[in-house]
C-alpha positions in Angstrom: 0.0 0.0 0.0 2.9 2.3 -0.5 1.3 5.0 -2.6 -2.0 4.7 -0.7 -0.3 5.1 2.6 1.9 7.9 1.4 -1.0 9.8 0.1 -2.9 9.2 3.3 0.0 10.9 5.2 0.0 13.8 2.7 -3.7 14.2 2.8 -3.5 14.8 6.6 -0.7 17.3 6.0 1.4 15.0 8.0 3.5 13.8 5.2 3.4 16.5 2.7 6.8 15.8 4.1 7.8 12.4 3.2 7.5 8.8 2.2 5.0 6.4 3.5 5.9 4.5 6.6 7.7 1.3 5.8 5.0 -0.8 7.2 3.2 0.1 4.0 4.4 -3.3 2.9 2.4 -4.9 5.7 -1.3 -5.5 5.9 -3.6 -2.8 7.4 -4.7 -5.2 10.1 -7.4 -4.1 12.6 -6.8 -2.8 16.1 -9.3 -5.2 17.5 -7.6 -8.3 16.0 -4.2 -7.2 17.2 -5.3 -6.4 20.7 -7.0 -9.8 21.0 -3.9 -11.5 19.7 -1.6 -9.7 22.2 -3.8 -10.9 25.1 -3.8 -14.5 24.0 -0.3 -15.1 22.5 2.2 -16.7 24.8 5.2 -14.7 25.8 7.5 -17.5 24.5 6.4 -16.9 20.9 7.4 -13.2 21.2 10.8 -14.2 22.5 11.1 -16.5 19.5 11.0 -13.6 17.1 13.4 -14.1 14.3 17.0 -13.6 15.5 18.0 -12.4 12.1 15.4 -9.6 12.0 16.0 -8.7 15.6 19.8 -8.4 15.1 19.1 -6.3 12.0 17.1 -3.8 14.0 19.7 -3.6 16.7 22.4 -3.0 14.1 20.2 -0.4 12.4 19.9 1.6 15.7 23.6 1.3 16.3 24.5 2.4 12.8 22.1 5.2 13.1 24.0 6.6 16.1 27.3 6.2 14.3 26.0 7.9 11.3 24.3 10.9 12.9 25.5 11.3 16.4 23.7 10.9 19.7 20.0 11.3 20.1 18.8 14.9 20.2 16.3 14.5 23.0 15.3 11.5 25.1 12.9 9.3 23.2 13.3 11.0 19.8 15.0 9.3 16.9 14.6 12.4 14.6 17.8 13.7 13.1 17.7 17.5 12.7 20.8 19.0 11.0 21.9 16.5 8.4 24.0 17.7 5.5 23.0 16.9 1.9 25.5 14.0 1.8 24.3 12.7 5.2 20.7 12.7 4.1 21.5 10.6 1.1 23.7 8.2 3.2 20.9 7.8 5.7 18.4 7.1 2.9 20.6 4.4 1.6 21.1 3.0 5.1 17.3 2.9 5.6 16.8 1.0 2.4 19.6 -1.5 3.1 18.4 -2.3 6.6 14.7 -2.4 5.6 15.6 -4.9 2.8 17.4 -7.2 5.4 14.2 -7.3 7.6 12.0 -8.0 4.6 14.4 -10.7 3.5 14.3 -12.2 6.9 10.5 -12.3 6.9 10.4 -13.7 3.4 12.7 -16.5 4.3 10.4 -17.9 7.0 8.9 -21.2 5.8 5.1 -21.1 5.4 4.6 -23.8 8.0 6.6 -21.8 10.5 4.8 -18.5 10.1 3.9 -16.8 13.4 3.0 -13.4 14.6 6.4 -13.0 16.1 8.4 -13.8 13.0 6.1 -12.1 10.4 3.9 -9.2 11.7 6.1 -8.1 14.7 9.3 -7.5 12.7 7.4 -5.4 10.2 5.7 -3.4 12.9 8.9 -2.8 14.7 10.5 -1.8 11.4 7.9 0.9 10.8 8.2 2.3 14.3 12.0 2.5 14.1 12.4 3.7 10.5 9.6 6.3 10.2 11.5 9.0 12.1 14.6 8.3 10.1 12.6 8.6 6.9 11.2 11.9 8.0 14.6 13.1 9.0 15.5 12.8 5.4 12.2 14.1 4.0 11.2 17.1 6.2 14.2 19.1 5.2 12.8 19.9 1.8 10.1 22.0 3.6 12.3 23.9 6.0 15.9 24.1 4.9 17.4 27.3 3.7 19.9 25.4 1.7 18.9 24.5 -1.9 21.4 21.6 -1.9 19.8 20.1 1.2 16.3 20.5 -0.2 17.4 18.7 -3.4 19.0 16.0 -1.4 15.8 15.6 0.7 13.7 15.2 -2.5 16.2 12.6 -3.9 16.3 10.7 -0.6 12.5 10.5 -0.6 12.6 9.2 -4.1 15.1 6.4 -3.2 13.0 5.4 -0.2 9.8 5.4 -2.2 11.3 3.2 -4.8 12.4 0.7 -2.2 8.9 0.7 -0.5 7.4 0.0 -3.9 9.7 -2.9 -4.4 8.8 -4.3 -1.0 5.1 -4.0 -1.7 5.5 -6.2 -4.7 7.0 -9.1 -2.7 4.5 -12.0 -3.0 6.4 -14.1 -0.5 5.6 -11.7 2.3 2.1 -11.3 0.9 1.4 -15.0 1.1 2.6 -15.2 4.7 0.5 -12.3 5.9 -2.6 -13.5 4.2 -2.6 -16.5 6.5 -3.0 -14.1 9.4 -5.3 -11.3 8.1 -7.4 -10.2 5.2 -5.1 -8.1 3.0 -7.2 -5.7 0.9 -4.5 -3.1 0.8 -2.1 -5.5 -0.9 -4.7 -6.1 -3.7 -5.1 -2.3 -4.0 -1.3 -2.3 -4.7 -1.5 -5.0 -7.3 0.0 -8.0 -5.4 -2.7 -10.2 -7.0 -1.7 -9.1 -10.6 0.6 -10.9 -13.0 4.3 -9.8 -12.9 3.8 -8.0 -16.2 0.9 -5.9 -14.9 2.8 -5.3 -11.6 5.7 -3.8 -13.6 3.2 -1.6 -15.5 1.6 -0.5 -12.2 5.0 0.5 -10.8 5.9 2.4 -13.9 2.6 4.3 -13.7 3.2 5.1 -10.0 6.7 6.4 -10.7 5.4 8.7 -13.5 2.5 9.9 -11.2 4.9 10.8 -8.4 7.3 12.6 -10.8 4.5 14.7 -12.3 3.0 15.5 -8.9 6.3 16.8 -7.6 6.8 18.7 -10.9 3.5 20.5 -10.4 4.4 21.5 -6.9 7.9 22.6 -7.9 6.5 24.8 -10.6 4.3 26.6 -8.0 7.0 26.9 -5.4 9.6 28.1 -8.0 7.2 30.7 -9.4 8.7 34.2 -8.8 6.1 36.3 -10.5 5.5 39.7 -8.9 3.7 43.0 -9.6 4.9 46.6 -9.1 2.6 49.2 -7.6 2.8 52.8 -6.7 1.7 53.6 -3.1 -1.4 55.3 -4.5 -2.6 52.0 -5.9 -2.3 50.3 -2.4 -4.7 52.6 -0.6 -6.4 50.9 2.4 -3.6 48.5 3.2 -2.1 48.9 6.7 1.3 50.6 7.1 2.9 47.5 8.6 1.9 45.5 5.5 3.5 48.2 3.2 6.6 48.2 5.3 6.9 44.4 4.9 7.1 44.7 1.0 10.3 45.0 -0.9 10.8 48.0 -3.2 12.1 48.1 -6.7 14.8 50.5 -7.9 11.9 52.7 -9.2 10.6 53.0 -5.7 7.5 51.0 -6.5 6.3 48.2 -4.1 7.0 44.6 -5.2 4.0 42.4 -4.5 5.0 38.7 -4.8 2.2 36.4 -5.9 2.1 34.5 -2.7 -0.9 34.2 -0.4 0.5 36.3 2.4 0.7 39.2 -0.1 -2.3 38.5 -2.2 -4.9 38.0 0.6 -4.4 41.4 2.3 -4.7 43.2 -1.1 -7.9 41.4 -2.1 -9.4 42.0 1.3 -8.3 45.6 2.0 -7.2 47.5 -1.1 -9.5 50.3 -2.2 -10.0 51.1 -5.9 -8.8 54.3 -7.5 -11.4 56.5 -9.2 -9.1 56.6 -12.3 -6.7 53.7 -12.2 -4.3 54.3 -15.1 -1.0 52.9 -13.7 0.9 50.2 -15.6 2.6 47.4 -13.7 5.5 45.0 -14.5 4.7 41.3 -14.3 7.8 39.1 -14.7 9.5 40.7 -17.9 6.4 42.3 -19.4 4.0 45.1 -18.6 0.3 45.0 -18.0 -2.2 47.8 -17.8 -4.0 48.0 -14.5 -7.6 48.9 -14.3 -8.0 47.7 -10.8 -5.4 46.8 -8.2 -7.5 44.0 -6.8 -8.4 42.6 -10.2 -4.8 42.8 -11.5 -3.6 40.9 -8.5 -6.4 38.3 -8.7 -5.8 37.8 -12.4 -2.0 37.5 -12.1 -2.4 35.1 -9.2 -4.8 32.9 -11.2 -2.5 32.9 -14.2 0.4 31.4 -12.4 2.2 28.3 -13.8 0.2 27.9 -17.0 2.5 24.9 -17.8 0.8 23.1 -14.9 -2.3 22.6 -16.9 -0.6 20.1 -19.2 1.1 18.5 -16.2 -2.2 18.0 -14.5 -3.8 16.6 -17.7 -1.1 14.0 -18.0 -1.2 13.3 -14.3 -5.0 12.5 -14.3 -4.7 10.3 -17.4 -2.1 8.2 -15.6 -4.2 8.0 -12.5 -7.1 6.7 -14.5 -4.8 4.1 -16.1 -3.6 3.0 -12.6 -7.2 2.7 -11.4 -8.3 0.6 -14.3 -5.3 -1.7 -13.9 -6.4 -2.4 -10.3 -10.0 -3.1 -11.4 -11.7 0.3 -10.9 -13.6 2.2 -13.5 -11.8 5.5 -12.7 -9.4 7.0 -10.2 -12.1 8.6 -8.1 -13.6 5.2 -7.4 -10.2 3.9 -6.4 -9.5 6.8 -4.1 -12.8 6.7 -2.4 -13.4 3.0 -2.1 -11.9 2.6 1.3 -13.2 5.8 2.8 -16.5 6.6 4.4 -18.1 7.9 1.3 -17.5 4.6 -0.5 -18.2 5.9 -4.0 -17.8 8.9 -6.2 -21.6 8.9 -6.8 -22.2 9.5 -3.1 -19.6 12.3 -3.1 -21.4 14.1 -6.0 -24.7 13.7 -4.2 -23.2 15.0 -1.0 -21.7 18.1 -2.6 -24.6 18.9 -4.8 -27.1 18.6 -2.0 -25.1 21.0 0.2 -24.6 23.4 -2.7 -28.3 23.5 -3.5 -29.2 24.0 0.2 -26.9 27.0 0.3 -28.2 28.7 -2.8 -30.9 30.9 -1.2 -28.5 32.1 1.6 -25.6 32.6 -0.8 -27.9 34.6 -3.2 -28.9 37.0 -0.4 -25.2 37.4 0.5 -24.2 38.2 -3.1 -27.1 40.7 -3.5 -25.8 42.6 -0.4 -22.3 42.6 -1.8 -23.4 43.9 -5.2 -25.5 46.7 -3.6 -22.6 47.9 -1.5 -20.3 48.0 -4.6 -22.9 50.0 -6.5 -22.9 52.5 -3.7 -19.1 52.8 -3.5 -18.0 52.3 -7.1 -21.0 53.0 -9.3 -22.3 50.6 -12.0 -19.1 48.7 -12.6 -19.8 45.0 -12.8 -19.2 42.8 -9.7 -16.4 40.4 -10.3 -15.0 37.4 -8.5 -12.1 39.6 -7.3 -14.5 41.8 -5.4 -15.8 39.0 -3.1 -13.0 39.2 -0.4 -13.1 43.0 -0.2 -16.8 43.5 0.0 -17.4 40.6 2.4 -14.9 42.2 4.8 -16.4 45.7 4.2 -19.9 44.5 5.1 -18.7 42.5 8.1 -16.8 45.5 9.4 -19.7 47.8 8.8 -22.6 45.8 10.1 -20.7 44.1 12.9 -18.8 47.3 13.8 -15.6 45.3 13.5 -12.3 46.8 12.4 -9.8 44.0 11.7 -7.0 46.5 11.7 -7.9 47.2 15.4 -8.5 43.5 16.1 -5.0 42.7 14.9 -3.5 45.0 17.5 -4.6 42.6 20.2 -2.8 39.5 18.9 1.0 39.6 19.3 2.4 36.3 18.2 4.1 35.4 21.5 1.0 36.1 23.5 -1.2 34.1 21.1 1.1 31.1 21.4 1.3 31.2 25.2 -2.5 31.5 25.3 -2.9 28.4 23.0 -0.7 26.4 25.4 -2.8 27.5 28.3 -6.0 26.5 26.6 -4.6 23.1 25.5 -3.5 22.6 29.1 -7.0 23.3 30.5 -8.9 21.4 27.8 -6.6 18.3 27.5 -4.6 18.2 30.7 -1.3 18.9 28.9 1.7 20.9 30.0 4.1 22.4 27.5 7.7 23.0 28.4 10.3 24.5 26.0 13.5 22.5 25.7 16.1 25.1 26.1 19.2 25.0 23.8 17.8 22.1 21.8 19.4 21.5 18.5 17.2 23.0 15.7 17.6 23.8 12.0 17.1 27.5 12.4 17.5 29.9 15.3 13.8 30.8 15.3 12.7 27.1 15.7 11.6 26.0 19.2 11.2 22.5 20.6 8.6 21.7 23.3 8.1 18.7 25.5 4.5 17.8 26.1 3.6 16.3 29.5 0.5 14.8 31.0 -0.5 17.4 33.6 -1.6 14.9 36.2 0.9 12.1 36.0 3.9 14.1 34.7 4.5 11.5 32.0 6.2 12.9 28.9 3.7 12.4 26.1 5.9 13.6 23.2 7.6 16.5 21.6 6.8 19.1 18.9 8.9 21.5 17.0 7.5 25.0 16.3 8.8 26.6 13.1 6.8 29.8 13.2 8.3 32.6 11.1 8.6 33.2 7.3 12.0 32.8 5.6 13.4 32.1 2.2 13.2 28.5 0.9 10.6 27.5 3.5 7.4 25.7 2.6 4.7 28.4 2.1 1.7 26.8 3.8 0.8 26.2 7.5 0.8 22.5 8.2 1.6 19.8 10.8 4.2 17.1 9.9 4.6 13.8 11.8 8.3 13.3 12.5 7.9 10.3 14.7 4.8 8.2 15.3 4.0 6.7 18.7 4.0 3.0 19.4 4.1 0.4 22.2 5.7 -2.8 21.0 7.4 -5.5 23.1 6.7 -3.4 26.2 8.7 -0.5 24.8 7.0 2.9 24.2 8.1 5.2 21.5 6.7 8.7 21.9 5.4 10.9 19.1 7.2 13.9 17.6 5.4 16.5 15.5 6.4 19.7 13.6 4.2 22.7 13.1 5.2 24.9 10.2 3.8 28.4 9.6 4.7 31.5 7.7 4.2 34.4 10.1 6.0 37.8 10.2 8.3 37.8 13.2 8.5 41.6 13.4 8.0 44.7 11.3 10.4 47.6 11.7 11.6 46.2 15.1 8.1 45.7 16.5 6.8 42.3 17.4 4.7 40.6 14.8 0.9 40.9 15.0 -1.5 38.2 13.7 -4.6 38.7 11.6 -7.5 37.0 13.2 -7.6 34.5 10.3 -4.0 33.6 11.2 -5.0 33.1 14.9 -7.8 30.7 13.8 -5.3 28.8 11.5 -2.9 28.4 14.4 -5.6 27.0 16.6 -6.5 24.6 13.8 -3.0 23.3 13.4 -2.5 22.9 17.2 -5.5 20.6 17.1 -3.5 18.3 14.8 -0.5 18.6 17.1 -2.5 17.6 20.2 -4.2 14.8 18.3 -0.8 13.4 17.1 0.7 13.7 20.6 -2.2 12.2 22.4 -2.9 9.2 20.2 -1.9 6.2 22.3 -2.3 3.5 19.7 0.1 0.6 20.3 1.2 0.3 16.7 2.7 3.1 14.6 0.4 2.0 11.9 -2.5 3.5 13.8 -0.6 6.3 15.5 -0.7 10.1 14.9 -3.4 11.2 12.5 -3.8 7.8 10.9 -7.5 7.4 11.1 -10.3 7.6 8.5 -9.2 10.6 6.4 -12.8 11.8 6.1 -12.7 12.5 9.8 -9.1 13.7 10.3 -10.0 17.4 10.5 -12.6 17.0 13.3 -10.3 17.6 16.3 -8.8 20.7 14.7 -12.2 22.1 13.8 -13.3 21.6 17.3 -10.3 23.5 18.6 -11.0 26.3 16.2 -14.3 26.9 18.0 -12.5 28.2 21.0 -11.2 31.2 19.0 -14.7 32.6 19.2 -15.3 32.3 23.0 -14.6 35.3 25.2 -12.9 33.2 27.9 -10.3 31.9 25.4 -9.9 35.2 23.5 -9.0 36.8 26.8 -6.2 34.3 27.2 -4.7 34.8 23.8 -5.1 38.5 23.4 -3.6 41.7 24.8 -3.1 45.1 23.3 0.4 45.1 21.8 1.4 48.3 23.6 0.0 47.0 26.9 -0.7 43.3 26.9 -2.5 43.5 30.2 -5.5 44.8 28.3 -7.2 41.9 26.5 -9.6 42.3 23.7 -13.0 43.7 24.7 -16.2 41.7 25.2 -18.0 43.5 22.4 -15.3 42.7 19.9 -15.5 39.0 21.1 -19.2 39.0 20.4 -18.7 40.6 17.0 -16.1 38.0 16.1 -18.5 35.2 17.0 -21.2 36.7 14.7 -18.6 37.3 12.0 -17.8 33.6 12.0 -21.3 32.8 10.7 -21.8 35.7 8.4 -21.3 35.3 4.6 -20.3 31.7 5.1 -22.6 30.4 2.4 -20.7 32.0 -0.4 -17.4 30.9 1.1 -18.6 27.3 1.2 -19.9 27.5 -2.3 -16.4 28.4 -3.5 -15.0 25.4 -1.7 -17.7 23.1 -3.2 -16.7 24.5 -6.7 -13.2 23.1 -6.3 -14.4 19.9 -4.8 -16.7 19.3 -7.8 -13.9 20.0 -10.2 -11.6 17.6 -8.5 -14.3 14.9 -8.5 -15.3 15.3 -12.1 -11.8 15.2 -13.6 -11.0 12.1 -11.6 -14.2 10.4 -12.6 -14.1 11.1 -16.4 -11.6 10.8 -19.2 -10.5 13.7 -21.5 -12.1 16.6 -19.7 -11.7 20.1 -21.0 -10.4 21.6 -17.7 -10.7 25.2 -18.6 -14.1 24.8 -20.0 -15.2 22.7 -17.0 -14.0 25.3 -14.6 -15.8 28.1 -16.5 -19.0 26.1 -16.5 -18.8 25.1 -12.8 -17.9 28.6 -11.7 -21.0 30.2 -13.3 -23.3 27.3 -12.0 -22.1 27.1 -8.4 -21.2 30.7 -7.9 -24.6 32.0 -8.9 -23.7 33.4 -12.3 -20.4 35.0 -11.3 -18.0 34.4 -14.2 -14.4 33.2 -13.8 -11.8 35.8 -14.2 -10.7 36.0 -17.9 -7.4 34.2 -18.6 -7.1 32.5 -15.3 -6.2 28.9 -15.0 -7.4 27.6 -11.5 -6.4 24.1 -12.4 -2.8 25.2 -12.8 -2.4 26.6 -9.3 -4.5 24.2 -7.2 -1.9 22.1 -5.3 -4.4 19.9 -3.4 -5.4 18.2 -6.7 -1.8 17.4 -7.6 -0.8 15.8 -4.3 -2.5 15.1 -1.1 -6.2 15.4 -1.9 -6.5 14.0 -5.4 -10.2 12.9 -5.9 -10.7 13.5 -2.1 -10.9 17.3 -1.8 -14.5 16.9 -0.5 -13.1 15.3 2.7 -12.7 18.6 4.7 -16.4 19.4 4.2 -17.3 15.8 4.9 -15.3 16.0 8.2 -17.1 19.2 9.2 -20.5 17.8 8.5 -20.0 14.6 10.3 -18.2 13.6 13.4 -15.2 11.2 14.3 -15.5 7.5 14.6 -13.4 4.7 15.9 -12.7 1.0 15.4 -16.3 0.3 14.0 -17.5 1.8 10.8 -17.5 5.6 11.4 -21.0 6.0 10.0 -22.3 3.3 12.3 -20.7 5.0 15.3 -22.1 8.4 14.3 -25.6 6.9 13.9 -25.3 5.2 17.3 -24.3 8.5 18.9 -27.0 10.6 17.2 -29.7 8.0 17.5 -30.5 8.6 13.8 -28.9 8.6 10.4 -26.6 11.6 9.9 -28.1 14.7 8.2 -26.4 17.7 6.5 -29.2 20.0 7.4 -27.8 21.2 10.7 -24.5 21.9 9.0 -26.2 23.9 6.2 -28.2 25.8 8.8 -25.0 26.8 10.5 -23.6 28.2 7.3 -26.8 30.0 6.2 -26.6 33.0 8.4 -26.4 36.3 6.6 -25.8 39.5 8.6 
């Protein structure tokens, strides 16, 4: 299940960082079966575990210490500051030692197969090697060195190739099938002929290469616009100070989200916009700052359109080789939704239920634009600006003022306190820990009542060159409890926040505060998962539910008690945000949410359609869907949304719907999640309550 497991990690924003764990070659056995087996299996069988495999693991740990030095922190096997050559050496070491363990398992005669000489060595292998794999892989997200980032990508490629080879070993497959049902092996082609397995691997290699090319094209894009200060009216002074300037004195606006979002939300229009701007090596006439930024942002990486077309064609071929009619059916088969048809029904039902509320919201926005700008047509680029304008006006909420109450350090300390009160956790910074950049912090996480160390997490908060541009959580080490030995989890939270502006501490937009809460939900979930096997540790649960803990934690951003803990006026942090602002923020959360959700549904439908059909005209499809879902609003001329939509390239392919699915439903467990949810509710789940919560217009 190499690719399936790898994508599962990436979907959860845990392994946008790396290869699938090496137990991907083993069966995805159930927790219940393993727990029962542990209770009943005699101790002598565990002690009879293959001497060869056991010695390999011991040698692997010893070699690991020789290769990379002593452990950074007690209980963590994560290597932090490897050079480019060390990353590649460690990758080769991982592959070599993994091969020895798999050879040992494969050599066990069929009539001698036991849990101890088949399942256990593979389970131990995953627990031991996952943090080493991530030590190689996570550097591509955080390192300032291009050589190290390239080595990290190459290391991941080598490990992935090895995992693919392991997943094709029928000798191990035959042994494991005598213990458990192995659907995941069949999803990876172990039941195919050797010729078809070779074709499957070729397709996977091509898919992985194209996926990474799509992301590299986006990450390497250096497009920017130049603006006079008069074209950036309405933007806060601290934002303008954060922008670089060209020799001409104009402001350089990079087409990155942390530049684009403030402009779309805050920039006012000139009465006579006549300035011309430079985009890459050419010049464009600007009729509207917001529109020029939105169009340029949507035109990025036109080459990615052809990359995505090839990528989806290959995915369909892979799915058909495995017996599925299309890639969407393959991707959804093992998830709660079960089929692409059900996903379409789910998305279309929510979209239709939101139409009335979204229409009212859009009418209010159009009316306000007519009052402020005359009869100029309302465009897609106007949505963020006028949504914020109405919210500020009707809720008496000035987000420029709100931002003054959220210094980064105060928000982080407040989140720690809230997590302590909610989950009984204590966070303690590890002083002088080895890290990859001076701004990175390492925290130990303890159980507040018992004092037991639960795990660690690294906090890489601030923006810098070469760093991954999105906020996410990465699993560096999964927890486990095998052979009476506990391995504690280690996580990494990456964000791109401004550390300071002109010597003053950085302040967070409220949306950034909410985002931090969301990601801390993933950190807490990863740290607190006490599954005995790394296979089930961290965020490894039904991917249609994985966002639930973070969404729950987000809710605390809108409660006065928690806002008082994380806020303080930047010039006098003893003065928290006022109760009236807290109430306004809570009302703001529900206002104009129907249109926002419609936009998300638009992308989910696009993702589902292209992965369910062959030879789709992507530009034409997006134009059609945009007008249909967004109540007649046309797509911006010349933009290519499919060219700059990373989720569809890697991580959420054919499953972009899952975030909405998670929000509508609730988390499950060992039983089928829908069955658990129905038991809890006393009825079949319904989306109406969710729709009602999104249908409030101020």
